[in-house]
VOKE-125754 format. One record per residue: x, y, z of N, C-alpha, C, CB in turn; residue number from 1. Coordinates in nm, 2 decimals. Glycine has a CB too. Layout:
N
R  neast nnorth    nup caeast canorth   caup  ceast cnorth    cup cbeast cbnorth   cbup num
R      X      Y      Z      X       Y      Z      X      Y      Z      X       Y      Z NUM
...
***
This chain:
177
R  neast nnorth    nup caeast canorth   caup  ceast cnorth    cup cbeast cbnorth   cbup num
R  17.95   9.09  10.36  17.95    8.96  10.33  18.10   8.92  10.30  17.86    8.94  10.21   1
R  18.12   8.80  10.34  18.27    8.76  10.33  18.27   8.71  10.19  18.31    8.65  10.43   2
R  18.40   8.68  10.15  18.45    8.64  10.02  18.39   8.50   9.99  18.61    8.63  10.01   3
R  18.39   8.41  10.08  18.34    8.26  10.05  18.18   8.27  10.02  18.37    8.16  10.20   4
R  18.12   8.35  10.10  17.97    8.35  10.08  17.93   8.42   9.95  17.89    8.41  10.19   5
R  18.01   8.53   9.90  17.99    8.60   9.77  18.01   8.50   9.67  18.09    8.72   9.75   6
R  18.12   8.43   9.68  18.16    8.33   9.58  18.05   8.22   9.57  18.30    8.28   9.60   7
R  18.00   8.17   9.67  17.90    8.07   9.67  17.77   8.12   9.60  17.86    8.03   9.82   8
R  17.73   8.25   9.63  17.61    8.30   9.57  17.64   8.33   9.42  17.57    8.44   9.65   9
R  17.76   8.37   9.38  17.79    8.39   9.24  17.78   8.26   9.16  17.93    8.45   9.23  10
R  17.81   8.15   9.22  17.82    8.03   9.15  17.68   7.96   9.15  17.92    7.93   9.20  11
R  17.58   8.02   9.23  17.45    7.97   9.23  17.37   8.01   9.10  17.37    8.01   9.36  12
R  17.39   8.13   9.06  17.30    8.20   8.97  17.41   8.26   8.86  17.20    8.32   9.04  13
R  17.39   8.23   8.73  17.48    8.28   8.63  17.41   8.28   8.49  17.60    8.20   8.62  14
R  17.47   8.38   8.41  17.41    8.38   8.27  17.50   8.27   8.19  17.41    8.54   8.20  15
R  17.44   8.20   8.11  17.50    8.09   8.04  17.47   8.10   7.89  17.46    7.95   8.10  16
R  17.56   8.05   7.81  17.53    8.03   7.67  17.49   7.88   7.65  17.65    8.08   7.56  17
R  17.41   7.87   7.56  17.35    7.72   7.52  17.38   7.67   7.39  17.18    7.71   7.53  18
R  17.40   7.54   7.38  17.41    7.48   7.25  17.34   7.33   7.26  17.56    7.46   7.22  19
R  17.33   7.28   7.14  17.28    7.13   7.14  17.16   7.12   7.22  17.37    7.03   7.20  20
R  17.06   7.20   7.20  16.93    7.20   7.27  16.85   7.09   7.20  16.85    7.35   7.26  21
R  16.80   7.00   7.30  16.73    6.88   7.26  16.58   6.89   7.32  16.82    6.75   7.32  22
R  16.49   6.86   7.23  16.34    6.88   7.27  16.29   6.76   7.24  16.27    6.99   7.20  23
R  16.33   6.63   7.28  16.27    6.51   7.23  16.22   6.41   7.34  16.37    6.45   7.16  24
R  16.19   6.47   7.46  16.14    6.39   7.57  16.05   6.48   7.66  16.25    6.32   7.64  25
R  16.05   6.44   7.78  15.97    6.51   7.88  16.04   6.64   7.91  15.95    6.42   8.01  26
R  16.16   6.64   7.90  16.23    6.78   7.94  16.31   6.82   7.81  16.34    6.76   8.09  27
R  16.31   6.96   7.80  16.40    7.01   7.70  16.53   7.04   7.77  16.35    7.14   7.64  28
R  16.64   7.00   7.71  16.77    7.01   7.76  16.87   7.07   7.67  16.82    6.88   7.79  29
R  17.00   7.11   7.73  17.09    7.17   7.65  17.22   7.15   7.72  17.05    7.33   7.63  30
R  17.32   7.19   7.64  17.46    7.19   7.70  17.47   7.34   7.72  17.59    7.12   7.61  31
R  17.53   7.38   7.85  17.54    7.52   7.88  17.68   7.54   7.93  17.45    7.57   7.98  32
R  17.74   7.66   7.87  17.88    7.70   7.92  17.86   7.80   8.05  17.96    7.79   7.80  33
R  17.90   7.73   8.15  17.90    7.81   8.28  18.02   7.89   8.31  17.89    7.72   8.38  34
R  18.12   7.87   8.24  18.23    7.95   8.26  18.32   7.94   8.13  18.30    7.92   8.39  35
R  18.41   8.02   8.09  18.49    8.01   7.97  18.54   7.86   7.95  18.62    8.11   7.97  36
R  18.49   7.79   7.85  18.52    7.65   7.80  18.48   7.55   7.92  18.69    7.64   7.77  37
R  18.39   7.58   8.01  18.35    7.50   8.10  18.19   7.46   8.07  18.37    7.56   8.24  38
R  18.17   7.33   8.02  18.03    7.30   7.98  17.97   7.20   8.07  18.02    7.24   7.85  39
R  17.84   7.21   8.10  17.75    7.11   8.15  17.66   7.07   8.06  17.69    7.14   8.28  40
R  17.64   6.94   8.05  17.55    6.87   7.95  17.42   6.82   8.01  17.62    6.74   7.89  41
R  17.31   6.82   7.92  17.17    6.76   7.95  17.13   6.85   8.07  17.17    6.60   7.99  42
R  17.14   6.97   8.07  17.08    7.05   8.18  16.95   7.09   8.13  17.17    7.18   8.21  43
R  16.85   7.07   8.22  16.71    7.10   8.19  16.67   7.25   8.17  16.64    7.05   8.29  44
R  16.60   7.28   8.07  16.54    7.42   8.05  16.40   7.42   8.11  16.55    7.47   7.90  45
R  16.36   7.50   8.21  16.23    7.51   8.25  16.14   7.56   8.14  16.22    7.60   8.36  46
R  16.02   7.50   8.15  15.91    7.53   8.05  15.79   7.58   8.11  15.88    7.41   7.96  47
R  15.73   7.70   8.08  15.60    7.74   8.14  15.49   7.63   8.10  15.56    7.88   8.10  48
R  15.41   7.59   8.21  15.30    7.50   8.18  15.21   7.55   8.05  15.20    7.50   8.32  49
R  15.17   7.45   7.97  15.08    7.50   7.87  15.14   7.55   7.74  15.01    7.60   7.93  50
R  15.27   7.58   7.75  15.35    7.63   7.63  15.47   7.55   7.59  15.39    7.77   7.67  51
R  15.48   7.52   7.46  15.60    7.44   7.42  15.68   7.55   7.38  15.57    7.34   7.29  52
R  15.79   7.58   7.45  15.89    7.69   7.43  15.96   7.65   7.31  15.99    7.71   7.55  53
R  16.03   7.74   7.25  16.11    7.73   7.11  16.23   7.64   7.14  16.15    7.88   7.05  54
R  16.29   7.61   7.04  16.42    7.55   7.03  16.51   7.65   6.96  16.41    7.42   6.98  55
R  16.57   7.74   7.05  16.65    7.83   6.97  16.79   7.78   6.92  16.68    7.95   7.06  56
R  16.85   7.85   6.84  16.97    7.81   6.78  17.08   7.82   6.89  16.99    7.90   6.65  57
R  17.20   7.75   6.85  17.31    7.76   6.94  17.35   7.90   6.96  17.41    7.69   6.90  58
R  17.39   7.93   7.09  17.43    8.07   7.12  17.32   8.15   7.18  17.47    8.13   6.98  59
R  17.21   8.08   7.20  17.10    8.14   7.29  17.16   8.18   7.43  16.97    8.04   7.31  60
R  17.09   8.25   7.51  17.14    8.30   7.64  17.03   8.25   7.74  17.15    8.46   7.64  61
R  17.08   8.21   7.86  16.98    8.17   7.97  17.03   8.21   8.09  16.96    8.04   7.97  62
R  16.95   8.20   8.20  16.99    8.23   8.35  16.99   8.10   8.41  16.89    8.32   8.42  63
R  17.10   8.04   8.45  17.10    7.91   8.52  17.10   7.92   8.67  17.22    7.83   8.48  64
R  17.04   7.83   8.74  17.04    7.82   8.89  17.10   7.69   8.93  16.89    7.83   8.94  65
R  17.18   7.71   9.03  17.24    7.58   9.08  17.14   7.54   9.20  17.40    7.60   9.15  66
R  17.05   7.43   9.17  16.94    7.41   9.29  17.01   7.36   9.41  16.83    7.31   9.25  67
R  16.98   7.43   9.52  17.04    7.40   9.64  17.18   7.43   9.66  17.02    7.26   9.67  68
R  17.23   7.51   9.57  17.38    7.53   9.56  17.46   7.43   9.51  17.43    7.56   9.69  69
R  17.40   7.35   9.45  17.47    7.21   9.39  17.49   7.24   9.24  17.37    7.08   9.40  70
R  17.61   7.27   9.20  17.64    7.30   9.05  17.61   7.16   8.97  17.80    7.36   9.02  71
R  17.60   7.05   9.03  17.56    6.93   8.95  17.42   6.92   8.92  17.60    6.80   9.03  72
R  17.33   7.02   8.98  17.20    7.02   8.97  17.15   7.15   8.91  17.15    6.99   9.09  73
R  17.19   7.20   8.79  17.16    7.31   8.73  17.03   7.29   8.67  17.25    7.36   8.64  74
R  16.96   7.41   8.66  16.83    7.42   8.57  16.84   7.56   8.52  16.68    7.38   8.66  75
R  16.78   7.56   8.39  16.79    7.70   8.31  16.64   7.76   8.29  16.86    7.67   8.16  76
R  16.61   7.89   8.33  16.49    7.96   8.30  16.46   7.96   8.15  16.49    8.11   8.35  77
R  16.34   7.97   8.11  16.33    7.99   7.96  16.43   8.09   7.90  16.19    8.05   7.93  78
R  16.45   8.04   7.79  16.57    8.10   7.70  16.54   8.22   7.61  16.63    7.99   7.61  79
R  16.64   8.32   7.61  16.62    8.42   7.51  16.72   8.41   7.41  16.61    8.56   7.57  80
R  16.71   8.48   7.28  16.81    8.48   7.18  16.81   8.61   7.13  16.80    8.38   7.08  81
R  16.88   8.71   7.19  16.86    8.85   7.14  16.88   8.89   7.01  16.94    8.94   7.21  82
R  16.97   8.81   6.93  16.97    8.85   6.80  16.85   8.81   6.71  17.10    8.81   6.74  83
R  16.76   8.72   6.75  16.65    8.68   6.69  16.52   8.73   6.74  16.66    8.55   6.68  84
R  16.52   8.81   6.85  16.41    8.86   6.92  16.32   8.95   6.82  16.47    8.94   7.04  85
R  16.20   8.94   6.84  16.09    9.01   6.75  16.11   9.16   6.77  15.94    8.96   6.77  86
R  16.09   9.22   6.90  16.09    9.35   6.94  15.99   9.43   6.85  16.24    9.40   6.91  87
R  15.99   9.57   6.89  15.91    9.66   6.83  15.75   9.64   6.86  15.93    9.64   6.68  88
R  15.72   9.57   6.97  15.58    9.57   7.02  15.55   9.70   7.08  15.56    9.47   7.12  89
R  15.42   9.72   7.08  15.35    9.84   7.14  15.31   9.80   7.29  15.23    9.87   7.06  90
R  15.29   9.90   7.37  15.24    9.85   7.51  15.11   9.77   7.49  15.22    9.98   7.60  91
R  15.10   9.67   7.58  14.99    9.58   7.58  14.99   9.48   7.47  14.87    9.66   7.58  92
R  15.08   9.47   7.38  15.08    9.37   7.28  15.17   9.24   7.32  15.13    9.43   7.16  93
R  15.12   9.12   7.27  15.20    9.01   7.31  15.22   8.94   7.17  15.12    8.91   7.42  94
R  15.36   8.89   7.16  15.40    8.83   7.03  15.45   8.69   7.06  15.50    8.92   6.96  95
R  15.42   8.62   6.94  15.49    8.49   6.94  15.57   8.49   6.79  15.38    8.36   6.96  96
R  15.69   8.45   6.79  15.77    8.46   6.67  15.87   8.35   6.66  15.85    8.59   6.67  97
R  15.93   8.34   6.54  16.04    8.25   6.50  16.16   8.34   6.44  16.00    8.13   6.40  98
R  16.26   8.27   6.41  16.38    8.32   6.36  16.37   8.36   6.23  16.48    8.23   6.38  99
R  16.27   8.32   6.15  16.24    8.33   6.01  16.15   8.46   5.99  16.17    8.19   5.95 100
R  16.11   8.52   6.09  16.03    8.64   6.08  15.87   8.61   6.08  16.07    8.73   5.95 101
R  15.83   8.49   6.09  15.69    8.46   6.10  15.65   8.51   6.26  15.66    8.29   6.08 102
R  15.52   8.56   6.26  15.48    8.61   6.39  15.35   8.61   6.42  15.52    8.72   6.42 103
R  15.29   8.61   6.54  15.16    8.63   6.57  15.15   8.75   6.67  15.10    8.52   6.63 104
R  15.08   8.85   6.67  15.07    8.95   6.78  14.94   8.97   6.81  15.13    9.07   6.74 105
R  14.92   8.96   6.94  14.78    8.99   7.00  14.79   9.13   7.04  14.73    8.89   7.14 106
R  14.69   9.21   6.98  14.70    9.36   6.99  14.60   9.40   7.09  14.69    9.43   6.86 107
R  14.61   9.52   7.16  14.50    9.56   7.25  14.37   9.59   7.16  14.55    9.70   7.32 108
R  14.26   9.57   7.21  14.14    9.58   7.16  14.09   9.45   7.09  14.15    9.68   7.06 109
R  14.17   9.35   7.08  14.13    9.21   7.05  14.19   9.17   6.91  13.98    9.19   7.05 110
R  14.26   9.25   6.85  14.31    9.22   6.71  14.42   9.11   6.72  14.38    9.36   6.64 111
R  14.42   9.02   6.63  14.51    8.92   6.62  14.59   8.93   6.48  14.44    8.79   6.63 112
R  14.71   8.96   6.48  14.78    8.99   6.35  14.87   8.88   6.34  14.85    9.13   6.33 113
R  14.84   8.79   6.22  14.94    8.67   6.19  15.01   8.71   6.06  14.88    8.53   6.17 114
R  15.13   8.69   6.06  15.22    8.71   5.94  15.30   8.60   5.93  15.29    8.82   5.95 115
R  15.30   8.54   5.80  15.38    8.43   5.79  15.43   8.42   5.64  15.30    8.30   5.83 116
R  15.53   8.37   5.60  15.58    8.36   5.47  15.53   8.23   5.39  15.74    8.35   5.47 117
R  15.45   8.15   5.47  15.41    8.01   5.42  15.25   8.01   5.45  15.50    7.88   5.50 118
R  15.21   7.87   5.47  15.06    7.85   5.49  15.04   7.85   5.64  15.01    7.72   5.42 119
R  14.91   7.88   5.66  14.84    7.86   5.80  14.76   7.75   5.79  14.76    7.98   5.84 120
R  14.78   7.64   5.87  14.68    7.52   5.88  14.62   7.52   6.00  14.75    7.38   5.87 121
R  14.48   7.50   5.97  14.40    7.47   6.10  14.32   7.33   6.07  14.29    7.61   6.15 122
R  14.36   7.22   6.16  14.29    7.10   6.14  14.20   7.06   6.26  14.39    6.99   6.12 123
R  14.08   7.02   6.23  14.00    7.00   6.34  13.89   6.90   6.29  13.94    7.14   6.39 124
R  13.84   6.81   6.37  13.74    6.72   6.33  13.60   6.77   6.36  13.76    6.60   6.40 125
R  13.59   6.90   6.44  13.47    6.94   6.47  13.42   7.07   6.38  13.47    6.97   6.63 126
R  13.50   7.12   6.30  13.48    7.25   6.22  13.53   7.37   6.28  13.35    7.27   6.19 127
R  13.55   7.48   6.19  13.58    7.61   6.23  13.47   7.70   6.22  13.70    7.66   6.17 128
R  13.45   7.77   6.32  13.34    7.87   6.32  13.40   8.00   6.35  13.23    7.83   6.43 129
R  13.36   8.09   6.25  13.39    8.23   6.27  13.27   8.32   6.30  13.47    8.27   6.15 130
R  13.27   8.41   6.40  13.16    8.50   6.41  13.22   8.63   6.38  13.09    8.49   6.54 131
R  13.19   8.70   6.29  13.24    8.84   6.25  13.13   8.91   6.17  13.38    8.84   6.15 132
R  13.15   9.04   6.17  13.05    9.13   6.11  13.08   9.10   5.95  13.07    9.28   6.15 133
R  13.19   9.09   5.92  13.23    9.07   5.79  13.36   8.99   5.78  13.25    9.20   5.73 134
R  13.37   8.91   5.68  13.50    8.82   5.65  13.55   8.88   5.52  13.46    8.65   5.63 135
R  13.65   8.94   5.51  13.72    8.99   5.38  13.84   8.91   5.33  13.77    9.13   5.40 136
R  13.85   8.87   5.22  13.96    8.80   5.18  14.02   8.86   5.06  13.91    8.66   5.15 137
R  14.15   8.88   5.05  14.23    8.92   4.94  14.29   8.80   4.86  14.34    9.02   5.00 138
R  14.25   8.79   4.76  14.30    8.66   4.68  14.19   8.57   4.65  14.41    8.58   4.76 139
R  14.22   8.45   4.59  14.14    8.34   4.55  14.09   8.25   4.67  14.21    8.26   4.46 140
R  13.97   8.20   4.67  13.92    8.11   4.76  13.91   7.97   4.70  13.79    8.15   4.83 141
R  13.96   7.88   4.76  13.95    7.74   4.69  13.90   7.65   4.80  14.09    7.69   4.62 142
R  13.81   7.55   4.76  13.75    7.46   4.85  13.74   7.33   4.79  13.63    7.52   4.89 143
R  13.77   7.23   4.87  13.77    7.07   4.83  13.63   7.03   4.85  13.87    6.96   4.91 144
R  13.54   7.09   4.92  13.40    7.06   4.94  13.30   7.16   4.90  13.39    7.02   5.07 145
R  13.17   7.15   4.93  13.07    7.24   4.88  13.08   7.36   4.96  12.93    7.19   4.90 146
R  13.03   7.47   4.90  13.02    7.61   4.96  12.87   7.65   4.97  13.10    7.71   4.89 147
R  12.83   7.68   5.09  12.70    7.71   5.11  12.68   7.85   5.18  12.64    7.60   5.18 148
R  12.56   7.92   5.16  12.54    8.02   5.25  12.39   8.01   5.30  12.56    8.16   5.17 149
R  12.32   8.11   5.34  12.19    8.10   5.40  12.10   8.08   5.30  12.16    8.21   5.47 150
R  12.12   8.09   5.17  12.02    8.05   5.06  12.04   7.92   5.00  12.03    8.15   4.96 151
R  12.14   7.85   5.03  12.17    7.73   4.97  12.32   7.71   4.94  12.07    7.71   4.84 152
R  12.34   7.60   4.86  12.48    7.57   4.83  12.51   7.61   4.68  12.52    7.42   4.85 153
R  12.63   7.63   4.65  12.68    7.67   4.51  12.62   7.56   4.42  12.84    7.68   4.49 154
R  12.64   7.42   4.46  12.59    7.31   4.38  12.44   7.32   4.35  12.62    7.18   4.44 155
R  12.36   7.36   4.45  12.22    7.39   4.42  12.20   7.49   4.32  12.14    7.42   4.54 156
R  12.28   7.60   4.33  12.27    7.71   4.24  12.30   7.65   4.09  12.36    7.85   4.28 157
R  12.42   7.58   4.08  12.44    7.51   3.95  12.34   7.43   3.89  12.54    7.43   3.97 158
R  12.29   7.36   3.97  12.18    7.25   3.93  12.06   7.33   3.89  12.14    7.14   4.06 159
R  12.02   7.43   3.96  11.92    7.53   3.91  11.93   7.59   3.78  11.91    7.64   3.99 160
R  12.05   7.64   3.76  12.09    7.71   3.63  12.10   7.61   3.53  12.22    7.78   3.64 161
R  12.15   7.50   3.55  12.15    7.38   3.44  12.03   7.34   3.39  12.21    7.26   3.49 162
R  11.92   7.35   3.48  11.78    7.30   3.44  11.70   7.41   3.37  11.70    7.24   3.58 163
R  11.73   7.53   3.41  11.65    7.64   3.34  11.64   7.65   3.20  11.69    7.75   3.39 164
R  11.54   7.70   3.14  11.54    7.73   3.02  11.45   7.85   2.98  11.51    7.61   2.96 165
R  11.45   7.90   2.86  11.36    8.00   2.83  11.26   7.96   2.73  11.43    8.12   2.79 166
R  11.14   8.02   2.71  11.03    7.97   2.63  11.09   7.94   2.49  10.92    8.08   2.62 167
R  11.07   7.81   2.45  11.12    7.77   2.31  11.26   7.75   2.31  11.09    7.85   2.21 168
R  11.34   7.74   2.42  11.49    7.73   2.41  11.52   7.62   2.49  11.57    7.85   2.45 169
R  11.65   7.56   2.48  11.71    7.45   2.55  11.77   7.50   2.67  11.81    7.37   2.47 170
R  11.79   7.43   2.77  11.89    7.46   2.89  12.02   7.52   2.84  11.93    7.32   2.98 171
R  12.09   7.59   2.92  12.21    7.67   2.89  12.32   7.58   2.86  12.24    7.76   3.02 172
R  12.40   7.61   2.75  12.51    7.55   2.71  12.63   7.64   2.71  12.49    7.49   2.58 173
R  12.75   7.61   2.78  12.77    7.49   2.86  12.70   7.50   2.99  12.91    7.47   2.88 174
R  12.70   7.38   3.05  12.63    7.35   3.17  12.74   7.39   3.28  12.60    7.19   3.18 175
R  12.70   7.42   3.39  12.79    7.46   3.51  12.81   7.32   3.59  12.72    7.57   3.60 176
R  12.94   7.32   3.61  12.98    7.18   3.69  12.99   7.21   3.83  13.11    7.12   3.65 177
***
């Protein structure tokens, strides 16, 4: 391969550093350093369909392609940030993570391990249905609505308790709310 051809190929595919990542429109874009001190701005970062890729910190690394050999038409493959990478996955595990250490790991056999230092929120208008042999909870359970099982609601149990009495005695005091 002659030197001109080799140079043309090298300039088409390169490892780049990213900064100023923007995720506010149809495309995620960034400024990319294509050579020492040489920056290209508003370069599109390709996203896999159905996934909203992360917005890594400045210093993330990507692979940039000059589409059609035109360095004015750069695009970057999905980005990595080795210093923040989760790592430690076992064979056949799939993980989603952030720089703060929060993570979800889909494990072989169907287990889903979710670890976060904050709250997990599920919002739906249709309800959440869990089918399991057993649901175990470590800690308290709080509800803003009624709680029911196959035998009735907790409110029905309170009402029954509050109305019951013993021969010659009054209903219980205090009443259950």
